[in-house]
Every structure is written in structure tokens, then in C-alpha cells.
HTML snippet that shows the backbone in 3Dmol.js (N, CA, C, O; Angstrom):
<script src="https://3Dmol.org/build/3Dmol-min.js"></script>
<div id="view" style="width:600px;height:400px;position:relative"></div>
<script>
const pdb = `
ATOM      1  N   UNK A   1      98.523 114.562  91.932  1.00  0.00           N
ATOM      2  CA  UNK A   1      98.892 113.832  93.067  1.00  0.00           C
ATOM      3  C   UNK A   1      99.875 113.154  92.437  1.00  0.00           C
ATOM      4  O   UNK A   1     100.125 113.297  91.240  1.00  0.00           O
ATOM      5  N   UNK A   2     100.609 112.220  93.370  1.00  0.00           N
ATOM      6  CA  UNK A   2     101.242 111.469  93.300  1.00  0.00           C
ATOM      7  C   UNK A   2     100.890 110.245  94.074  1.00  0.00           C
ATOM      8  O   UNK A   2     100.855 110.257  95.304  1.00  0.00           O
ATOM      9  N   UNK A   3     100.607 109.095  93.295  1.00  0.00           N
ATOM     10  CA  UNK A   3     100.744 107.882  94.591  1.00  0.00           C
ATOM     11  C   UNK A   3     101.002 107.830  96.324  1.00  0.00           C
ATOM     12  O   UNK A   3     100.329 107.509  97.304  1.00  0.00           O
ATOM     13  N   UNK A   4     102.183 108.267  96.104  1.00  0.00           N
ATOM     14  CA  UNK A   4     103.564 107.975  96.876  1.00  0.00           C
ATOM     15  C   UNK A   4     102.371 109.025  97.796  1.00  0.00           C
ATOM     16  O   UNK A   4     101.396 108.502  98.335  1.00  0.00           O
ATOM     17  N   UNK A   5     102.499 109.784  97.833  1.00  0.00           N
ATOM     18  CA  UNK A   5     101.481 111.727  97.950  1.00  0.00           C
ATOM     19  C   UNK A   5     100.468 110.932  98.787  1.00  0.00           C
ATOM     20  O   UNK A   5     100.507 110.720  99.999  1.00  0.00           O
ATOM     21  N   UNK A   6      99.460 110.496  97.800  1.00  0.00           N
ATOM     22  CA  UNK A   6      98.237 110.277  98.413  1.00  0.00           C
ATOM     23  C   UNK A   6      98.219 109.167  99.513  1.00  0.00           C
ATOM     24  O   UNK A   6      97.450 109.290 100.467  1.00  0.00           O
ATOM     25  N   UNK A   7      99.035 108.099  99.406  1.00  0.00           N
ATOM     26  CA  UNK A   7      99.568 107.192 100.683  1.00  0.00           C
ATOM     27  C   UNK A   7      99.876 107.819 102.117  1.00  0.00           C
ATOM     28  O   UNK A   7      99.618 107.089 103.074  1.00  0.00           O
ATOM     29  N   UNK A   8     100.311 108.876 102.338  1.00  0.00           N
ATOM     30  CA  UNK A   8     101.400 109.321 102.551  1.00  0.00           C
ATOM     31  C   UNK A   8     100.179 110.217 103.053  1.00  0.00           C
ATOM     32  O   UNK A   8      99.692 109.501 103.927  1.00  0.00           O
ATOM     33  N   UNK A   9      99.377 111.424 102.992  1.00  0.00           N
ATOM     34  CA  UNK A   9      98.754 111.872 103.701  1.00  0.00           C
ATOM     35  C   UNK A   9      97.330 110.283 104.094  1.00  0.00           C
ATOM     36  O   UNK A   9      96.801 110.365 105.202  1.00  0.00           O
ATOM     37  N   UNK A  10      96.999 109.376 103.419  1.00  0.00           N
ATOM     38  CA  UNK A  10      96.291 108.592 104.164  1.00  0.00           C
ATOM     39  C   UNK A  10      96.311 108.525 105.276  1.00  0.00           C
ATOM     40  O   UNK A  10      95.453 108.749 106.129  1.00  0.00           O
ATOM     41  N   UNK A  11      97.983 107.993 105.355  1.00  0.00           N
ATOM     42  CA  UNK A  11      98.666 107.662 106.527  1.00  0.00           C
ATOM     43  C   UNK A  11      98.448 108.324 107.663  1.00  0.00           C
ATOM     44  O   UNK A  11      97.894 107.710 108.574  1.00  0.00           O
ATOM     45  N   UNK A  12      98.819 109.668 107.849  1.00  0.00           N
ATOM     46  CA  UNK A  12      98.309 110.411 108.262  1.00  0.00           C
ATOM     47  C   UNK A  12      96.814 110.569 108.312  1.00  0.00           C
ATOM     48  O   UNK A  12      96.047 109.719 108.764  1.00  0.00           O
ATOM     49  N   UNK A  13      96.527 111.535 107.895  1.00  0.00           N
ATOM     50  CA  UNK A  13      94.725 110.883 108.561  1.00  0.00           C
ATOM     51  C   UNK A  13      94.794 109.607 109.879  1.00  0.00           C
ATOM     52  O   UNK A  13      94.361 109.732 111.025  1.00  0.00           O
ATOM     53  N   UNK A  14      95.530 108.308 109.228  1.00  0.00           N
ATOM     54  CA  UNK A  14      95.432 107.290 110.285  1.00  0.00           C
ATOM     55  C   UNK A  14      96.283 107.640 111.138  1.00  0.00           C
ATOM     56  O   UNK A  14      96.511 106.758 111.967  1.00  0.00           O
ATOM     57  N   UNK A  15      96.868 108.612 111.274  1.00  0.00           N
ATOM     58  CA  UNK A  15      97.727 108.785 112.290  1.00  0.00           C
ATOM     59  C   UNK A  15      96.906 109.482 113.135  1.00  0.00           C
ATOM     60  O   UNK A  15      96.968 108.841 114.184  1.00  0.00           O
ATOM     61  N   UNK A  16      96.153 110.441 113.309  1.00  0.00           N
ATOM     62  CA  UNK A  16      95.232 111.457 113.364  1.00  0.00           C
ATOM     63  C   UNK A  16      94.231 110.640 114.445  1.00  0.00           C
ATOM     64  O   UNK A  16      94.026 110.878 115.635  1.00  0.00           O
ATOM     65  N   UNK A  17      93.788 109.778 113.732  1.00  0.00           N
ATOM     66  CA  UNK A  17      92.628 109.270 114.522  1.00  0.00           C
ATOM     67  C   UNK A  17      92.739 107.964 115.483  1.00  0.00           C
ATOM     68  O   UNK A  17      92.067 107.554 116.430  1.00  0.00           O
ATOM     69  N   UNK A  18      93.798 107.538 114.863  1.00  0.00           N
ATOM     70  CA  UNK A  18      94.890 106.794 116.216  1.00  0.00           C
ATOM     71  C   UNK A  18      94.920 107.308 117.667  1.00  0.00           C
ATOM     72  O   UNK A  18      94.615 106.817 118.754  1.00  0.00           O
ATOM     73  N   UNK A  19      95.578 108.899 117.108  1.00  0.00           N
ATOM     74  CA  UNK A  19      95.902 110.014 118.457  1.00  0.00           C
ATOM     75  C   UNK A  19      94.683 109.897 119.269  1.00  0.00           C
ATOM     76  O   UNK A  19      94.707 109.556 120.452  1.00  0.00           O
ATOM     77  N   UNK A  20      93.480 110.222 118.530  1.00  0.00           N
ATOM     78  CA  UNK A  20      92.345 110.307 119.006  1.00  0.00           C
ATOM     79  C   UNK A  20      92.061 109.247 119.874  1.00  0.00           C
ATOM     80  O   UNK A  20      92.070 109.568 121.062  1.00  0.00           O
ATOM     81  N   UNK A  21      91.787 107.961 119.598  1.00  0.00           N
ATOM     82  CA  UNK A  21      90.892 106.738 120.155  1.00  0.00           C
ATOM     83  C   UNK A  21      92.592 106.731 120.614  1.00  0.00           C
ATOM     84  O   UNK A  21      92.934 106.581 119.441  1.00  0.00           O
ATOM     85  N   UNK A  22      93.563 106.759 121.153  1.00  0.00           N
ATOM     86  CA  UNK A  22      94.224 106.729 122.647  1.00  0.00           C
ATOM     87  C   UNK A  22      94.226 107.141 123.107  1.00  0.00           C
ATOM     88  O   UNK A  22      94.596 106.525 124.106  1.00  0.00           O
ATOM     89  N   UNK A  23      93.930 108.694 123.481  1.00  0.00           N
ATOM     90  CA  UNK A  23      93.050 109.690 124.018  1.00  0.00           C
ATOM     91  C   UNK A  23      91.874 108.807 124.339  1.00  0.00           C
ATOM     92  O   UNK A  23      92.100 108.100 125.322  1.00  0.00           O
ATOM     93  N   UNK A  24      90.973 108.678 123.931  1.00  0.00           N
ATOM     94  CA  UNK A  24      89.663 108.350 123.904  1.00  0.00           C
ATOM     95  C   UNK A  24      89.769 107.024 125.099  1.00  0.00           C
ATOM     96  O   UNK A  24      89.461 106.907 126.286  1.00  0.00           O
ATOM     97  N   UNK A  25      90.199 106.400 124.364  1.00  0.00           N
ATOM     98  CA  UNK A  25      90.601 104.742 125.038  1.00  0.00           C
ATOM     99  C   UNK A  25      90.964 104.928 127.019  1.00  0.00           C
ATOM    100  O   UNK A  25      90.538 104.387 128.040  1.00  0.00           O
ATOM    101  N   UNK A  26      92.207 106.258 126.606  1.00  0.00           N
ATOM    102  CA  UNK A  26      92.396 105.737 127.916  1.00  0.00           C
ATOM    103  C   UNK A  26      91.923 106.775 128.988  1.00  0.00           C
ATOM    104  O   UNK A  26      92.484 106.844 130.081  1.00  0.00           O
ATOM    105  N   UNK A  27      90.621 107.770 128.557  1.00  0.00           N
ATOM    106  CA  UNK A  27      89.817 108.055 129.563  1.00  0.00           C
ATOM    107  C   UNK A  27      88.553 107.331 129.701  1.00  0.00           C
ATOM    108  O   UNK A  27      87.826 107.259 130.692  1.00  0.00           O
ATOM    109  N   UNK A  28      88.410 106.806 128.544  1.00  0.00           N
ATOM    110  CA  UNK A  28      87.654 106.186 128.720  1.00  0.00           C
ATOM    111  C   UNK A  28      87.129 104.289 129.246  1.00  0.00           C
ATOM    112  O   UNK A  28      86.271 103.782 129.967  1.00  0.00           O
ATOM    113  N   UNK A  29      88.096 103.877 128.487  1.00  0.00           N
ATOM    114  CA  UNK A  29      88.269 101.703 128.805  1.00  0.00           C
ATOM    115  C   UNK A  29      89.769 102.164 129.039  1.00  0.00           C
ATOM    116  O   UNK A  29      90.117 103.074 128.287  1.00  0.00           O
ATOM    117  N   UNK A  30      90.448 101.844 129.678  1.00  0.00           N
ATOM    118  CA  UNK A  30      91.113 102.096 129.899  1.00  0.00           C
ATOM    119  C   UNK A  30      92.320 100.333 129.499  1.00  0.00           C
ATOM    120  O   UNK A  30      93.499 100.269 129.153  1.00  0.00           O
ATOM    121  N   UNK A  31      91.686  99.643 129.665  1.00  0.00           N
ATOM    122  CA  UNK A  31      92.365  98.327 129.075  1.00  0.00           C
ATOM    123  C   UNK A  31      92.002  98.407 127.588  1.00  0.00           C
ATOM    124  O   UNK A  31      92.470  97.411 127.036  1.00  0.00           O
ATOM    125  N   UNK A  32      91.521  98.993 126.944  1.00  0.00           N
ATOM    126  CA  UNK A  32      91.736  98.795 125.479  1.00  0.00           C
ATOM    127  C   UNK A  32      92.733 100.154 125.285  1.00  0.00           C
ATOM    128  O   UNK A  32      92.374 100.567 124.182  1.00  0.00           O
ATOM    129  N   UNK A  33      93.378 100.710 125.581  1.00  0.00           N
ATOM    130  CA  UNK A  33      94.331 100.961 125.475  1.00  0.00           C
ATOM    131  C   UNK A  33      95.501 100.634 124.426  1.00  0.00           C
ATOM    132  O   UNK A  33      96.153 101.381 123.696  1.00  0.00           O
ATOM    133  N   UNK A  34      95.517  99.865 124.532  1.00  0.00           N
ATOM    134  CA  UNK A  34      97.295  98.960 124.547  1.00  0.00           C
ATOM    135  C   UNK A  34      96.004  98.689 122.527  1.00  0.00           C
ATOM    136  O   UNK A  34      96.119  97.506 122.206  1.00  0.00           O
ATOM    137  N   UNK A  35      95.376  99.214 121.819  1.00  0.00           N
ATOM    138  CA  UNK A  35      95.168  98.450 120.756  1.00  0.00           C
ATOM    139  C   UNK A  35      95.018 100.329 120.038  1.00  0.00           C
ATOM    140  O   UNK A  35      96.030 100.613 119.396  1.00  0.00           O
ATOM    141  N   UNK A  36      94.278 101.144 120.074  1.00  0.00           N
ATOM    142  CA  UNK A  36      95.104 102.164 119.349  1.00  0.00           C
ATOM    143  C   UNK A  36      96.209 102.593 120.246  1.00  0.00           C
ATOM    144  O   UNK A  36      95.863 103.686 120.695  1.00  0.00           O
ATOM    145  N   UNK A  37      97.299 102.283 120.693  1.00  0.00           N
ATOM    146  CA  UNK A  37      98.627 102.830 121.007  1.00  0.00           C
ATOM    147  C   UNK A  37      99.425 101.705 119.882  1.00  0.00           C
ATOM    148  O   UNK A  37     100.476 102.105 119.380  1.00  0.00           O
ATOM    149  N   UNK A  38      98.771  99.922 119.394  1.00  0.00           N
ATOM    150  CA  UNK A  38      99.455  99.969 118.859  1.00  0.00           C
ATOM    151  C   UNK A  38      99.128 100.364 117.621  1.00  0.00           C
ATOM    152  O   UNK A  38     100.040 100.314 116.796  1.00  0.00           O
ATOM    153  N   UNK A  39      98.042 100.757 117.249  1.00  0.00           N
ATOM    154  CA  UNK A  39      97.968 101.784 115.774  1.00  0.00           C
ATOM    155  C   UNK A  39      98.941 102.311 115.801  1.00  0.00           C
ATOM    156  O   UNK A  39      99.966 101.897 115.260  1.00  0.00           O
ATOM    157  N   UNK A  40      98.810 103.542 116.563  1.00  0.00           N
ATOM    158  CA  UNK A  40      99.292 104.561 116.476  1.00  0.00           C
ATOM    159  C   UNK A  40     101.084 104.290 116.096  1.00  0.00           C
ATOM    160  O   UNK A  40     101.599 105.063 115.288  1.00  0.00           O
ATOM    161  N   UNK A  41     101.822 103.330 116.637  1.00  0.00           N
ATOM    162  CA  UNK A  41     103.199 102.787 116.883  1.00  0.00           C
ATOM    163  C   UNK A  41     103.020 102.053 115.444  1.00  0.00           C
ATOM    164  O   UNK A  41     104.212 102.145 115.152  1.00  0.00           O
ATOM    165  N   UNK A  42     102.620 101.588 114.648  1.00  0.00           N
ATOM    166  CA  UNK A  42     102.552 101.286 113.321  1.00  0.00           C
ATOM    167  C   UNK A  42     102.318 102.422 111.897  1.00  0.00           C
ATOM    168  O   UNK A  42     102.779 102.678 110.785  1.00  0.00           O
ATOM    169  N   UNK A  43     101.673 102.678 112.491  1.00  0.00           N
ATOM    170  CA  UNK A  43     101.458 103.908 111.612  1.00  0.00           C
ATOM    171  C   UNK A  43     102.473 104.746 111.472  1.00  0.00           C
ATOM    172  O   UNK A  43     102.897 105.121 110.379  1.00  0.00           O
ATOM    173  N   UNK A  44     103.037 105.174 112.855  1.00  0.00           N
ATOM    174  CA  UNK A  44     104.184 106.412 112.766  1.00  0.00           C
ATOM    175  C   UNK A  44     105.922 105.173 112.049  1.00  0.00           C
ATOM    176  O   UNK A  44     107.126 105.420 111.975  1.00  0.00           O
ATOM    177  N   UNK A  45     105.007 103.836 111.665  1.00  0.00           N
ATOM    178  CA  UNK A  45     105.899 103.643 111.445  1.00  0.00           C
ATOM    179  C   UNK A  45     106.023 103.614 110.739  1.00  0.00           C
ATOM    180  O   UNK A  45     107.199 103.285 110.583  1.00  0.00           O
ATOM    181  N   UNK A  46     105.329 103.819 109.425  1.00  0.00           N
ATOM    182  CA  UNK A  46     105.344 103.010 107.987  1.00  0.00           C
ATOM    183  C   UNK A  46     105.222 104.838 107.759  1.00  0.00           C
ATOM    184  O   UNK A  46     105.948 105.257 106.857  1.00  0.00           O
ATOM    185  N   UNK A  47     104.571 105.658 108.329  1.00  0.00           N
ATOM    186  CA  UNK A  47     104.591 106.947 107.536  1.00  0.00           C
ATOM    187  C   UNK A  47     106.771 107.060 108.056  1.00  0.00           C
ATOM    188  O   UNK A  47     107.028 107.081 106.853  1.00  0.00           O
ATOM    189  N   UNK A  48     107.357 107.089 108.330  1.00  0.00           N
ATOM    190  CA  UNK A  48     108.506 107.242 108.553  1.00  0.00           C
ATOM    191  C   UNK A  48     109.718 106.088 107.570  1.00  0.00           C
ATOM    192  O   UNK A  48     110.937 105.979 107.704  1.00  0.00           O
ATOM    193  N   UNK A  49     109.017 105.558 106.860  1.00  0.00           N
ATOM    194  CA  UNK A  49     110.025 104.107 106.895  1.00  0.00           C
ATOM    195  C   UNK A  49     110.278 103.310 107.338  1.00  0.00           C
ATOM    196  O   UNK A  49     110.713 102.257 106.871  1.00  0.00           O
ATOM    197  N   UNK A  50     110.006 103.701 108.678  1.00  0.00           N
ATOM    198  CA  UNK A  50     110.197 101.905 109.745  1.00  0.00           C
ATOM    199  C   UNK A  50     109.889 100.917 109.168  1.00  0.00           C
ATOM    200  O   UNK A  50     109.398 100.943 108.040  1.00  0.00           O
ATOM    201  N   UNK A  51     110.179  99.566 110.007  1.00  0.00           N
ATOM    202  CA  UNK A  51     109.114  98.074 109.579  1.00  0.00           C
ATOM    203  C   UNK A  51     109.087  98.089 110.685  1.00  0.00           C
ATOM    204  O   UNK A  51     109.967  98.214 111.536  1.00  0.00           O
ATOM    205  N   UNK A  52     107.193  97.852 110.761  1.00  0.00           N
ATOM    206  CA  UNK A  52     106.532  97.957 111.844  1.00  0.00           C
ATOM    207  C   UNK A  52     106.847  96.779 113.041  1.00  0.00           C
ATOM    208  O   UNK A  52     106.517  95.728 112.491  1.00  0.00           O
ATOM    209  N   UNK A  53     107.347  96.443 114.474  1.00  0.00           N
ATOM    210  CA  UNK A  53     107.173  94.851 114.693  1.00  0.00           C
ATOM    211  C   UNK A  53     105.180  94.664 114.684  1.00  0.00           C
ATOM    212  O   UNK A  53     104.181  95.321 114.975  1.00  0.00           O
ATOM    213  N   UNK A  54     105.546  93.380 114.165  1.00  0.00           N
ATOM    214  CA  UNK A  54     104.422  91.858 114.178  1.00  0.00           C
ATOM    215  C   UNK A  54     103.606  92.539 114.984  1.00  0.00           C
ATOM    216  O   UNK A  54     103.893  93.433 115.779  1.00  0.00           O
ATOM    217  N   UNK A  55     102.170  91.879 114.635  1.00  0.00           N
ATOM    218  CA  UNK A  55     101.035  92.110 115.724  1.00  0.00           C
ATOM    219  C   UNK A  55     101.238  91.173 116.425  1.00  0.00           C
ATOM    220  O   UNK A  55     102.083  90.313 116.176  1.00  0.00           O
ATOM    221  N   UNK A  56     100.235  91.191 117.766  1.00  0.00           N
ATOM    222  CA  UNK A  56     100.189  90.489 118.588  1.00  0.00           C
ATOM    223  C   UNK A  56      99.489  89.516 118.258  1.00  0.00           C
ATOM    224  O   UNK A  56      98.306  89.834 118.134  1.00  0.00           O
ATOM    225  N   UNK A  57      99.763  88.181 118.008  1.00  0.00           N
ATOM    226  CA  UNK A  57      99.680  86.852 117.839  1.00  0.00           C
ATOM    227  C   UNK A  57      99.744  86.585 116.598  1.00  0.00           C
ATOM    228  O   UNK A  57      99.346  85.452 116.325  1.00  0.00           O
ATOM    229  N   UNK A  58     100.220  87.424 115.443  1.00  0.00           N
ATOM    230  CA  UNK A  58     100.500  87.504 113.827  1.00  0.00           C
ATOM    231  C   UNK A  58     101.675  86.622 113.727  1.00  0.00           C
ATOM    232  O   UNK A  58     102.187  86.468 114.836  1.00  0.00           O
ATOM    233  N   UNK A  59     102.192  86.082 112.921  1.00  0.00           N
ATOM    234  CA  UNK A  59     103.740  85.534 112.693  1.00  0.00           C
ATOM    235  C   UNK A  59     104.520  86.326 112.187  1.00  0.00           C
ATOM    236  O   UNK A  59     104.467  87.251 111.378  1.00  0.00           O
ATOM    237  N   UNK A  60     105.780  85.467 113.213  1.00  0.00           N
ATOM    238  CA  UNK A  60     107.116  86.095 113.574  1.00  0.00           C
ATOM    239  C   UNK A  60     108.062  86.992 112.033  1.00  0.00           C
ATOM    240  O   UNK A  60     109.152  87.534 112.209  1.00  0.00           O
TER     241      UNK A  60
END
`;
const viewer = $3Dmol.createViewer("view");
viewer.addModel(pdb, "pdb");
viewer.setStyle({}, {cartoon: {color: "spectrum"}});
viewer.zoomTo();
viewer.render();
</script>
């Protein structure tokens, strides 16, 4: 398996976990919802080869 394939598979698994966390936080701690939503957006962007927005509080 190539490094590129391995990296894409890892990102897909992380994306799946982030989606689960969105559901969980929405049901149990809605005030924490932005945390997994941000991860979901960042991971989806990485998988699609898009540049993700900088993290909140990060450098521009």
C-alpha cells in the first residue's frame, strides 16, 4: 500500500470518528459542537485536497 493511500485511509477513518463526535455532542453537549464540526470540515478539506481554514486562535 502506498503512503498516499495509507494517508487517505487514515483521513477517512478520522472523518468517520469526527462525524460520530458531531452526533454525540449535538445530543449531549451542544455547546461543544463547534469542536468536532471544525475537525470534520478540516478533515474533509484535507481529503478533497482543499486548503482548510486556519484553526481558531491560530496564526493566519
